[in-house]
Backbone as JSON Lines, residues from 0, in Angstrom:
{"i":0,"aa":"M","n":[-12.86,-26.58,-24.93],"ca":[-11.76,-25.73,-24.24],"c":[-12.57,-24.64,-23.49]}
{"i":1,"aa":"K","n":[-13.49,-23.9,-24.01],"ca":[-14.13,-22.87,-23.37],"c":[-14.99,-23.44,-22.15]}
{"i":2,"aa":"N","n":[-15.67,-24.67,-22.32],"ca":[-16.41,-25.24,-21.29],"c":[-15.45,-25.71,-20.12]}
{"i":3,"aa":"R","n":[-14.3,-26.16,-20.41],"ca":[-13.31,-26.62,-19.49],"c":[-12.89,-25.34,-18.6]}
{"i":4,"aa":"V","n":[-12.65,-24.24,-19.27],"ca":[-12.3,-23.02,-18.66],"c":[-13.39,-22.51,-17.66]}
{"i":5,"aa":"R","n":[-14.48,-22.58,-18.24],"ca":[-15.9,-22.21,-17.39],"c":[-15.99,-23.06,-16.17]}
{"i":6,"aa":"I","n":[-15.77,-24.35,-16.26],"ca":[-15.92,-25.18,-15.13],"c":[-14.83,-25.03,-14.08]}
{"i":7,"aa":"I","n":[-13.6,-24.75,-14.55],"ca":[-12.51,-24.42,-13.54],"c":[-12.87,-23.08,-12.84]}
{"i":8,"aa":"I","n":[-13.25,-22.1,-13.59],"ca":[-13.54,-20.74,-13.03],"c":[-14.72,-20.95,-12.06]}
{"i":9,"aa":"F","n":[-15.75,-21.73,-12.44],"ca":[-16.84,-21.91,-11.54],"c":[-16.39,-22.59,-10.32]}
{"i":10,"aa":"A","n":[-15.57,-23.59,-10.44],"ca":[-15.11,-24.25,-9.19],"c":[-14.27,-23.37,-8.26]}
{"i":11,"aa":"M","n":[-13.45,-22.62,-8.81],"ca":[-12.68,-21.53,-8.1],"c":[-13.58,-20.48,-7.44]}
{"i":12,"aa":"L","n":[-14.58,-19.98,-8.08],"ca":[-15.56,-19.06,-7.47],"c":[-16.29,-19.72,-6.4]}
{"i":13,"aa":"A","n":[-16.76,-21.05,-6.61],"ca":[-17.56,-21.7,-5.54],"c":[-16.62,-21.77,-4.35]}
{"i":14,"aa":"L","n":[-15.42,-22.21,-4.52],"ca":[-14.48,-22.3,-3.38],"c":[-14.35,-21.09,-2.5]}
{"i":15,"aa":"V","n":[-14.21,-19.98,-3.27],"ca":[-14.11,-18.75,-2.51],"c":[-15.32,-18.55,-1.75]}
{"i":16,"aa":"Q","n":[-16.42,-18.88,-2.04],"ca":[-17.69,-18.55,-1.55],"c":[-17.87,-19.62,-0.31]}
{"i":17,"aa":"I","n":[-17.42,-20.99,-0.38],"ca":[-17.6,-21.82,0.71],"c":[-16.33,-21.88,1.71]}
{"i":18,"aa":"T","n":[-15.27,-21.45,1.39],"ca":[-14.15,-21.53,2.3],"c":[-14.25,-20.64,3.48]}
{"i":19,"aa":"P","n":[-14.52,-21.0,4.72],"ca":[-14.73,-20.28,5.84],"c":[-13.62,-19.21,6.0]}
{"i":20,"aa":"A","n":[-12.29,-19.49,5.87],"ca":[-11.35,-18.56,6.16],"c":[-11.38,-17.38,5.09]}
{"i":21,"aa":"T","n":[-11.83,-17.68,3.91],"ca":[-12.03,-16.67,3.0],"c":[-13.26,-15.77,3.15]}
{"i":22,"aa":"A","n":[-14.31,-16.39,3.51],"ca":[-15.65,-15.62,3.58],"c":[-15.72,-14.71,4.86]}
{"i":23,"aa":"Q","n":[-15.01,-15.22,5.95],"ca":[-15.29,-14.43,7.21],"c":[-14.03,-13.69,7.65]}
{"i":24,"aa":"Q","n":[-12.86,-13.84,6.97],"ca":[-11.67,-13.1,7.44],"c":[-11.63,-11.66,6.94]}
{"i":25,"aa":"S","n":[-11.32,-10.88,7.91],"ca":[-11.23,-9.31,7.55],"c":[-9.69,-9.12,7.3]}
{"i":26,"aa":"S","n":[-9.37,-8.22,6.55],"ca":[-7.99,-7.97,6.19],"c":[-7.63,-6.46,6.53]}
{"i":27,"aa":"A","n":[-6.39,-6.21,6.88],"ca":[-5.95,-4.85,7.07],"c":[-5.92,-4.25,5.65]}
{"i":28,"aa":"P","n":[-5.93,-2.88,5.62],"ca":[-5.95,-2.18,4.29],"c":[-4.68,-2.44,3.7]}
{"i":29,"aa":"G","n":[-4.85,-2.57,2.31],"ca":[-3.65,-3.01,1.56],"c":[-3.38,-4.5,1.55]}
{"i":30,"aa":"A","n":[-3.86,-5.21,2.46],"ca":[-3.54,-6.71,2.46],"c":[-4.19,-7.37,1.4]}
{"i":31,"aa":"A","n":[-3.56,-8.44,0.73],"ca":[-4.03,-9.16,-0.23],"c":[-4.6,-10.54,0.18]}
{"i":32,"aa":"K","n":[-5.62,-10.48,0.91],"ca":[-6.29,-11.64,1.43],"c":[-7.65,-11.86,0.77]}
{"i":33,"aa":"G","n":[-8.06,-13.16,0.8],"ca":[-9.46,-13.38,0.34],"c":[-9.39,-13.39,-1.25]}
{"i":34,"aa":"G","n":[-10.43,-13.64,-1.96],"ca":[-10.46,-13.69,-3.38],"c":[-9.74,-15.04,-3.78]}
{"i":35,"aa":"L","n":[-9.43,-14.99,-5.09],"ca":[-8.7,-16.09,-5.6],"c":[-7.32,-16.39,-5.05]}
{"i":36,"aa":"G","n":[-6.76,-15.31,-4.58],"ca":[-5.39,-15.39,-4.02],"c":[-5.38,-16.46,-2.74]}
{"i":37,"aa":"S","n":[-6.47,-16.64,-2.08],"ca":[-6.37,-17.46,-0.84],"c":[-6.93,-18.96,-1.24]}
{"i":38,"aa":"L","n":[-7.03,-19.22,-2.63],"ca":[-7.46,-20.59,-2.84],"c":[-6.42,-21.6,-2.69]}
{"i":39,"aa":"F","n":[-5.14,-21.24,-2.8],"ca":[-4.07,-22.16,-2.58],"c":[-3.49,-21.91,-1.2]}
{"i":40,"aa":"S","n":[-3.6,-22.73,-0.24],"ca":[-3.19,-22.56,1.17],"c":[-2.73,-23.89,1.59]}
{"i":41,"aa":"S","n":[-2.1,-23.82,2.76],"ca":[-1.48,-25.12,3.44],"c":[-2.09,-25.23,4.88]}
{"i":42,"aa":"A","n":[-3.1,-24.34,5.18],"ca":[-3.7,-24.28,6.46],"c":[-4.29,-25.49,6.94]}
{"i":43,"aa":"S","n":[-5.17,-26.16,6.02],"ca":[-5.84,-27.39,6.55],"c":[-6.01,-28.28,5.37]}
{"i":44,"aa":"E","n":[-6.42,-29.45,5.65],"ca":[-6.66,-30.58,4.51],"c":[-7.87,-30.14,3.72]}
{"i":45,"aa":"D","n":[-8.66,-29.13,4.13],"ca":[-9.85,-28.76,3.39],"c":[-9.74,-27.67,2.44]}
{"i":46,"aa":"E","n":[-8.44,-27.15,2.35],"ca":[-8.07,-26.15,1.49],"c":[-7.09,-26.49,0.38]}
{"i":47,"aa":"L","n":[-7.21,-25.89,-0.74],"ca":[-6.29,-26.27,-1.83],"c":[-4.99,-25.71,-1.66]}
{"i":48,"aa":"I","n":[-3.91,-26.55,-1.99],"ca":[-2.46,-26.01,-1.95],"c":[-2.0,-25.83,-3.52]}
{"i":49,"aa":"E","n":[-0.91,-25.15,-3.56],"ca":[-0.25,-25.05,-4.89],"c":[0.01,-26.33,-5.65]}
{"i":50,"aa":"P","n":[-0.15,-26.47,-6.9],"ca":[0.05,-27.67,-7.61],"c":[1.35,-28.39,-7.34]}
{"i":51,"aa":"D","n":[2.45,-27.53,-7.24],"ca":[3.82,-28.17,-7.0],"c":[3.86,-28.82,-5.53]}
{"i":52,"aa":"L","n":[2.94,-28.29,-4.55],"ca":[2.96,-28.97,-3.3],"c":[2.0,-30.19,-3.26]}
{"i":53,"aa":"A","n":[0.96,-29.99,-4.01],"ca":[0.0,-31.21,-4.05],"c":[0.54,-32.27,-4.76]}
{"i":54,"aa":"F","n":[1.3,-32.15,-5.74],"ca":[1.93,-33.43,-6.39],"c":[3.34,-33.06,-6.69]}
{"i":55,"aa":"K","n":[4.23,-33.65,-5.83],"ca":[5.56,-33.6,-5.91],"c":[6.16,-34.69,-6.85]}
{"i":56,"aa":"L","n":[7.32,-34.34,-7.56],"ca":[8.03,-35.2,-8.44],"c":[9.49,-35.34,-7.81]}
{"i":57,"aa":"N","n":[9.8,-36.77,-7.71],"ca":[11.15,-37.04,-7.46],"c":[11.76,-38.07,-8.33]}
{"i":58,"aa":"V","n":[12.78,-37.8,-9.09],"ca":[13.39,-38.63,-9.99],"c":[14.72,-38.99,-9.67]}
{"i":59,"aa":"T","n":[15.04,-40.33,-9.7],"ca":[16.47,-40.89,-9.46],"c":[16.84,-41.87,-10.5]}
{"i":60,"aa":"V","n":[18.12,-41.81,-10.65],"ca":[18.79,-42.74,-11.77],"c":[19.17,-43.96,-10.96]}
{"i":61,"aa":"K","n":[18.52,-45.06,-11.32],"ca":[18.72,-46.43,-10.58],"c":[19.86,-47.18,-11.17]}
{"i":62,"aa":"G","n":[20.15,-46.88,-12.37],"ca":[21.3,-47.75,-13.01],"c":[21.4,-47.16,-14.55]}
{"i":63,"aa":"P","n":[22.44,-47.68,-15.4],"ca":[22.48,-47.13,-16.69],"c":[21.26,-47.17,-17.63]}
{"i":64,"aa":"N","n":[20.29,-48.1,-17.29],"ca":[19.23,-48.3,-18.2],"c":[17.83,-48.21,-17.37]}
{"i":65,"aa":"T","n":[17.82,-47.6,-16.1],"ca":[16.7,-47.54,-15.3],"c":[16.63,-46.16,-14.59]}
{"i":66,"aa":"L","n":[15.42,-45.61,-14.59],"ca":[15.03,-44.39,-13.96],"c":[13.86,-44.66,-12.99]}
{"i":67,"aa":"V","n":[13.72,-44.06,-11.82],"ca":[12.6,-44.13,-11.04],"c":[12.04,-42.75,-10.77]}
{"i":68,"aa":"A","n":[10.78,-42.51,-11.19],"ca":[10.14,-41.3,-11.25],"c":[9.12,-41.5,-10.17]}
{"i":69,"aa":"Q","n":[9.12,-40.68,-9.04],"ca":[8.12,-40.99,-8.05],"c":[7.26,-39.65,-8.02]}
{"i":70,"aa":"V","n":[5.8,-39.96,-8.2],"ca":[4.82,-38.79,-8.11],"c":[4.31,-39.06,-6.66]}
{"i":71,"aa":"I","n":[4.35,-37.96,-5.89],"ca":[3.88,-38.02,-4.56],"c":[2.79,-37.06,-4.13]}
{"i":72,"aa":"P","n":[1.46,-37.63,-4.28],"ca":[0.41,-36.71,-3.8],"c":[0.44,-36.4,-2.4]}
{"i":73,"aa":"A","n":[0.05,-35.03,-2.15],"ca":[-0.1,-34.6,-0.66],"c":[-1.18,-35.26,-0.06]}
{"i":74,"aa":"K","n":[-1.19,-35.27,1.34],"ca":[-2.39,-35.86,2.17],"c":[-3.68,-35.3,1.68]}
{"i":75,"aa":"G","n":[-4.67,-36.13,1.36],"ca":[-5.95,-35.63,0.91],"c":[-6.06,-35.46,-0.62]}
{"i":76,"aa":"Y","n":[-5.01,-35.86,-1.33],"ca":[-4.96,-35.71,-2.75],"c":[-4.91,-37.02,-3.39]}
{"i":77,"aa":"Y","n":[-5.23,-37.19,-4.62],"ca":[-4.97,-38.43,-5.32],"c":[-4.49,-38.13,-6.8]}
{"i":78,"aa":"A","n":[-3.69,-39.0,-7.36],"ca":[-3.23,-38.88,-8.93],"c":[-3.77,-39.86,-9.7]}
{"i":79,"aa":"Y","n":[-4.17,-39.5,-10.91],"ca":[-4.77,-40.67,-11.81],"c":[-3.68,-41.42,-12.53]}
{"i":80,"aa":"K","n":[-3.78,-42.73,-12.53],"ca":[-2.77,-43.64,-13.11],"c":[-2.91,-43.23,-14.74]}
{"i":81,"aa":"E","n":[-4.01,-43.2,-15.18],"ca":[-4.12,-43.04,-16.61],"c":[-3.49,-41.74,-17.15]}
{"i":82,"aa":"R","n":[-3.37,-40.77,-16.23],"ca":[-2.92,-39.43,-16.64],"c":[-1.3,-39.29,-16.5]}
{"i":83,"aa":"M","n":[-0.71,-40.42,-16.09],"ca":[0.84,-40.34,-15.93],"c":[1.36,-40.78,-17.22]}
{"i":84,"aa":"R","n":[2.36,-39.82,-17.62],"ca":[3.1,-40.04,-18.94],"c":[4.54,-39.59,-18.81]}
{"i":85,"aa":"F","n":[5.26,-40.35,-19.39],"ca":[6.73,-40.01,-19.23],"c":[7.4,-40.16,-20.68]}
{"i":86,"aa":"S","n":[8.19,-39.14,-21.13],"ca":[8.96,-39.08,-22.3],"c":[10.22,-38.53,-22.24]}
{"i":87,"aa":"L","n":[11.26,-38.68,-23.25],"ca":[12.49,-38.12,-23.16],"c":[12.56,-37.0,-24.32]}
{"i":88,"aa":"K","n":[13.38,-35.98,-24.01],"ca":[13.88,-35.1,-24.98],"c":[15.31,-34.87,-24.89]}
{"i":89,"aa":"N","n":[15.86,-34.37,-25.88],"ca":[17.39,-34.33,-25.81],"c":[18.08,-35.64,-25.56]}
{"i":90,"aa":"A","n":[17.6,-36.82,-26.07],"ca":[18.0,-37.99,-25.67],"c":[19.09,-38.7,-26.52]}
{"i":91,"aa":"N","n":[19.13,-38.29,-27.73],"ca":[20.35,-38.76,-28.62],"c":[20.69,-40.23,-28.5]}
{"i":92,"aa":"G","n":[19.76,-41.02,-28.9],"ca":[20.07,-42.52,-28.91],"c":[19.54,-43.17,-27.68]}
{"i":93,"aa":"V","n":[18.73,-42.57,-26.88],"ca":[18.18,-43.19,-25.64],"c":[16.6,-42.98,-25.86]}
{"i":94,"aa":"A","n":[15.9,-44.13,-25.62],"ca":[14.54,-44.08,-25.6],"c":[13.87,-44.92,-24.46]}
{"i":95,"aa":"I","n":[12.68,-44.63,-24.21],"ca":[12.03,-45.32,-23.21],"c":[11.45,-46.64,-23.75]}
{"i":96,"aa":"S","n":[11.85,-47.74,-23.08],"ca":[11.33,-49.1,-23.71],"c":[10.06,-49.5,-22.88]}
{"i":97,"aa":"S","n":[10.01,-49.21,-21.56],"ca":[8.87,-49.49,-20.73],"c":[8.71,-48.64,-19.73]}
{"i":98,"aa":"V","n":[7.37,-48.54,-19.1],"ca":[7.22,-47.78,-17.88],"c":[6.38,-48.77,-17.08]}
{"i":99,"aa":"K","n":[6.8,-49.05,-15.85],"ca":[6.06,-49.99,-15.0],"c":[5.29,-49.2,-13.82]}
{"i":100,"aa":"L","n":[4.28,-49.25,-13.74],"ca":[3.43,-48.55,-12.58],"c":[2.83,-49.53,-11.62]}
{"i":101,"aa":"P","n":[2.77,-49.34,-10.22],"ca":[2.06,-50.46,-9.48],"c":[0.6,-50.32,-9.59]}
{"i":102,"aa":"T","n":[-0.11,-51.3,-9.13],"ca":[-1.5,-51.28,-9.24],"c":[-2.14,-50.19,-8.3]}
{"i":103,"aa":"G","n":[-2.9,-49.48,-8.75],"ca":[-3.59,-48.4,-7.97],"c":[-4.88,-48.89,-7.22]}
{"i":104,"aa":"E","n":[-5.6,-47.85,-6.69],"ca":[-6.89,-48.24,-6.11],"c":[-7.99,-47.76,-7.04]}
{"i":105,"aa":"M","n":[-9.07,-48.5,-7.21],"ca":[-10.15,-48.16,-8.06],"c":[-11.0,-47.13,-7.38]}
{"i":106,"aa":"K","n":[-11.54,-46.21,-8.21],"ca":[-12.25,-45.02,-7.66],"c":[-13.34,-44.78,-8.79]}
{"i":107,"aa":"V","n":[-14.61,-44.4,-8.43],"ca":[-15.39,-43.92,-9.22],"c":[-15.39,-42.34,-9.16]}
{"i":108,"aa":"D","n":[-14.79,-41.82,-10.25],"ca":[-14.54,-40.37,-10.35],"c":[-15.73,-39.64,-11.03]}
{"i":109,"aa":"Q","n":[-16.0,-38.43,-10.57],"ca":[-17.03,-37.65,-11.22],"c":[-16.79,-37.18,-12.51]}
{"i":110,"aa":"I","n":[-15.45,-37.03,-13.0],"ca":[-14.97,-36.65,-14.24],"c":[-14.69,-37.78,-15.2]}
{"i":111,"aa":"F","n":[-13.94,-38.68,-14.73],"ca":[-13.43,-39.78,-15.5],"c":[-14.13,-41.22,-15.35]}
{"i":112,"aa":"G","n":[-15.22,-41.23,-14.35],"ca":[-15.86,-42.53,-14.23],"c":[-14.95,-43.43,-13.33]}
{"i":113,"aa":"R","n":[-15.07,-44.75,-13.62],"ca":[-14.3,-45.71,-12.85],"c":[-12.83,-45.64,-13.46]}
{"i":114,"aa":"T","n":[-11.97,-45.39,-12.51],"ca":[-10.49,-45.21,-12.83],"c":[-9.58,-45.6,-11.9]}
{"i":115,"aa":"E","n":[-8.37,-45.76,-11.96],"ca":[-7.29,-46.09,-11.1],"c":[-6.66,-44.9,-10.57]}
{"i":116,"aa":"V","n":[-6.48,-44.72,-9.15],"ca":[-5.71,-43.66,-8.65],"c":[-4.82,-44.0,-7.66]}
{"i":117,"aa":"Y","n":[-3.87,-43.09,-7.29],"ca":[-2.84,-43.3,-6.21],"c":[-3.06,-42.14,-5.25]}
{"i":118,"aa":"R","n":[-3.15,-42.6,-3.9],"ca":[-3.37,-41.72,-2.88],"c":[-2.02,-41.49,-2.05]}
{"i":119,"aa":"K","n":[-1.06,-42.38,-2.37],"ca":[0.4,-42.32,-1.74],"c":[1.29,-42.32,-2.89]}
{"i":120,"aa":"A","n":[2.63,-42.15,-2.52],"ca":[3.69,-42.04,-3.57],"c":[3.72,-43.25,-4.38]}
{"i":121,"aa":"V","n":[3.8,-42.95,-5.69],"ca":[3.71,-44.0,-6.75],"c":[5.16,-43.97,-7.41]}
{"i":122,"aa":"P","n":[5.97,-45.04,-7.25],"ca":[7.19,-45.14,-8.13],"c":[6.94,-45.76,-9.55]}
{"i":123,"aa":"A","n":[7.18,-44.89,-10.63],"ca":[7.22,-45.39,-11.86],"c":[8.58,-45.96,-12.27]}
{"i":124,"aa":"E","n":[8.78,-47.13,-12.51],"ca":[10.02,-47.7,-13.08],"c":[10.11,-47.51,-14.41]}
{"i":125,"aa":"I","n":[11.14,-46.81,-15.03],"ca":[11.17,-46.37,-16.35],"c":[12.56,-47.17,-16.89]}
{"i":126,"aa":"T","n":[12.23,-48.0,-17.85],"ca":[13.46,-48.78,-18.35],"c":[13.86,-48.17,-19.75]}
{"i":127,"aa":"L","n":[15.08,-47.92,-19.95],"ca":[15.66,-47.19,-21.11],"c":[16.29,-48.17,-22.13]}
{"i":128,"aa":"N","n":[16.26,-47.77,-23.32],"ca":[16.97,-48.46,-24.46],"c":[17.86,-47.59,-24.93]}
{"i":129,"aa":"R","n":[19.24,-47.87,-24.73],"ca":[20.41,-46.96,-25.23],"c":[21.12,-47.62,-26.28]}
{"i":130,"aa":"T","n":[21.07,-46.82,-27.46],"ca":[21.77,-47.31,-28.56],"c":[22.99,-46.48,-28.85]}
{"i":131,"aa":"S","n":[23.45,-45.63,-27.91],"ca":[24.63,-44.76,-28.05],"c":[25.12,-44.6,-26.57]}
{"i":132,"aa":"K","n":[26.27,-43.95,-26.56],"ca":[26.94,-43.64,-25.19],"c":[26.59,-42.36,-24.59]}
{"i":133,"aa":"S","n":[25.53,-41.79,-25.33],"ca":[25.05,-40.49,-24.59],"c":[24.63,-40.76,-23.12]}
{"i":134,"aa":"N","n":[25.04,-39.8,-22.38],"ca":[24.77,-39.94,-20.85],"c":[23.83,-38.82,-20.38]}
{"i":135,"aa":"T","n":[23.4,-37.94,-21.14],"ca":[22.53,-36.91,-20.64],"c":[21.14,-37.01,-21.32]}
{"i":136,"aa":"V","n":[20.06,-36.91,-20.67],"ca":[18.68,-36.9,-21.1],"c":[17.88,-35.98,-20.33]}
{"i":137,"aa":"T","n":[16.79,-35.59,-20.8],"ca":[15.75,-34.82,-20.07],"c":[14.47,-35.58,-19.96]}
{"i":138,"aa":"L","n":[14.17,-35.91,-18.88],"ca":[12.83,-36.8,-18.64],"c":[11.74,-35.64,-18.48]}
{"i":139,"aa":"V","n":[10.59,-35.92,-19.34],"ca":[9.45,-34.98,-19.23],"c":[8.4,-35.92,-18.46]}
{"i":140,"aa":"A","n":[7.85,-35.5,-17.5],"ca":[6.87,-36.18,-16.66],"c":[5.55,-35.45,-16.66]}
{"i":141,"aa":"S","n":[4.43,-36.02,-17.06],"ca":[3.2,-35.46,-17.03],"c":[2.21,-36.15,-16.17]}
{"i":142,"aa":"Y","n":[1.43,-35.51,-15.34],"ca":[0.53,-36.18,-14.39],"c":[-0.61,-35.24,-13.97]}
{"i":143,"aa":"Q","n":[-1.77,-35.84,-13.38],"ca":[-2.78,-34.94,-13.2],"c":[-3.52,-35.74,-11.87]}
{"i":144,"aa":"G","n":[-4.12,-34.81,-11.01],"ca":[-4.84,-35.31,-9.9],"c":[-5.7,-34.39,-9.28]}
{"i":145,"aa":"C","n":[-6.47,-34.76,-8.21],"ca":[-7.49,-33.92,-7.6],"c":[-7.37,-33.89,-6.12]}
{"i":146,"aa":"H","n":[-8.03,-33.0,-5.56],"ca":[-8.3,-32.86,-4.0],"c":[-9.46,-33.71,-3.69]}
{"i":147,"aa":"E","n":[-9.3,-34.56,-2.69],"ca":[-10.4,-35.62,-2.42],"c":[-11.65,-35.02,-2.1]}
{"i":148,"aa":"K","n":[-11.54,-34.22,-0.97],"ca":[-12.74,-33.75,-0.21],"c":[-13.39,-32.69,-1.07]}
{"i":149,"aa":"L","n":[-12.76,-31.82,-1.71],"ca":[-13.46,-30.68,-2.42],"c":[-13.59,-31.13,-3.89]}
{"i":150,"aa":"G","n":[-13.19,-32.24,-4.37],"ca":[-13.56,-32.69,-5.66],"c":[-12.89,-31.79,-6.74]}
{"i":151,"aa":"V","n":[-11.99,-30.94,-6.37],"ca":[-11.36,-30.05,-7.44],"c":[-10.15,-30.73,-8.01]}
{"i":152,"aa":"C","n":[-10.19,-30.73,-9.36],"ca":[-8.91,-31.39,-10.06],"c":[-8.14,-30.25,-10.61]}
{"i":153,"aa":"Y","n":[-6.84,-30.56,-10.56],"ca":[-5.78,-29.59,-11.07],"c":[-5.63,-29.84,-12.48]}
{"i":154,"aa":"P","n":[-5.18,-28.85,-13.31],"ca":[-4.94,-29.08,-14.67],"c":[-3.67,-30.07,-14.78]}
{"i":155,"aa":"P","n":[-3.48,-30.73,-15.94],"ca":[-2.15,-31.58,-16.12],"c":[-0.98,-30.83,-15.71]}
{"i":156,"aa":"I","n":[-0.09,-31.32,-15.01],"ca":[1.21,-30.79,-14.55],"c":[2.28,-31.49,-15.43]}
{"i":157,"aa":"E","n":[3.17,-30.63,-15.94],"ca":[4.35,-31.18,-16.72],"c":[5.57,-30.65,-16.2]}
{"i":158,"aa":"K","n":[6.4,-31.65,-15.84],"ca":[7.86,-31.27,-15.26],"c":[9.03,-31.89,-16.11]}
{"i":159,"aa":"T","n":[10.08,-31.18,-16.23],"ca":[11.15,-31.66,-16.91],"c":[12.31,-31.86,-15.96]}
{"i":160,"aa":"V","n":[13.14,-32.86,-16.12],"ca":[14.34,-33.03,-15.12],"c":[15.45,-33.48,-15.96]}
{"i":161,"aa":"N","n":[16.5,-32.75,-15.93],"ca":[17.74,-33.08,-16.53],"c":[18.49,-34.27,-15.78]}
{"i":162,"aa":"L","n":[18.9,-35.24,-16.44],"ca":[19.56,-36.37,-15.89],"c":[21.02,-36.69,-16.48]}
{"i":163,"aa":"T","n":[21.81,-37.26,-15.61],"ca":[23.03,-37.78,-16.16],"c":[23.13,-39.27,-15.85]}
{"i":164,"aa":"L","n":[23.12,-40.12,-16.87],"ca":[23.25,-41.52,-16.79],"c":[24.56,-42.05,-16.61]}
{"i":165,"aa":"P","n":[24.76,-43.24,-15.84],"ca":[26.02,-43.74,-15.63],"c":[26.49,-44.43,-16.96]}
């Protein structure tokens, strides 16, 4: 754990030093520019953006036994297939019976080696097994990805979505 934190801090500090906007921009007195605050930006494809913008989640109820959770990487980002996980809480008689993910693109990753990734929106079709008439569930989605050019990977992201089933 300590090594992982050190790697993340090292990567963040390295970015601060190599990002031209951060290294050469002057700021007015009292302005909070530069440093770690400027790591997440939307100015160009070469800069990091906030995790919720880098990887969006959209969940829809397709039917009484089917959900579609779409993980959408921003341009210049990719998501790991092996890091996508879905579970339910507050499900009362509803369980996930299967999750279908499309085939991704093979990539040799500096952290995980040869792995499957998605650079475009990926729909995960989640089939439910319902043993009761409960119609409310909470979907927990977990996923992780990286910025392609900078090679910076975000920590795993976990989102919860409350859903009403027909």
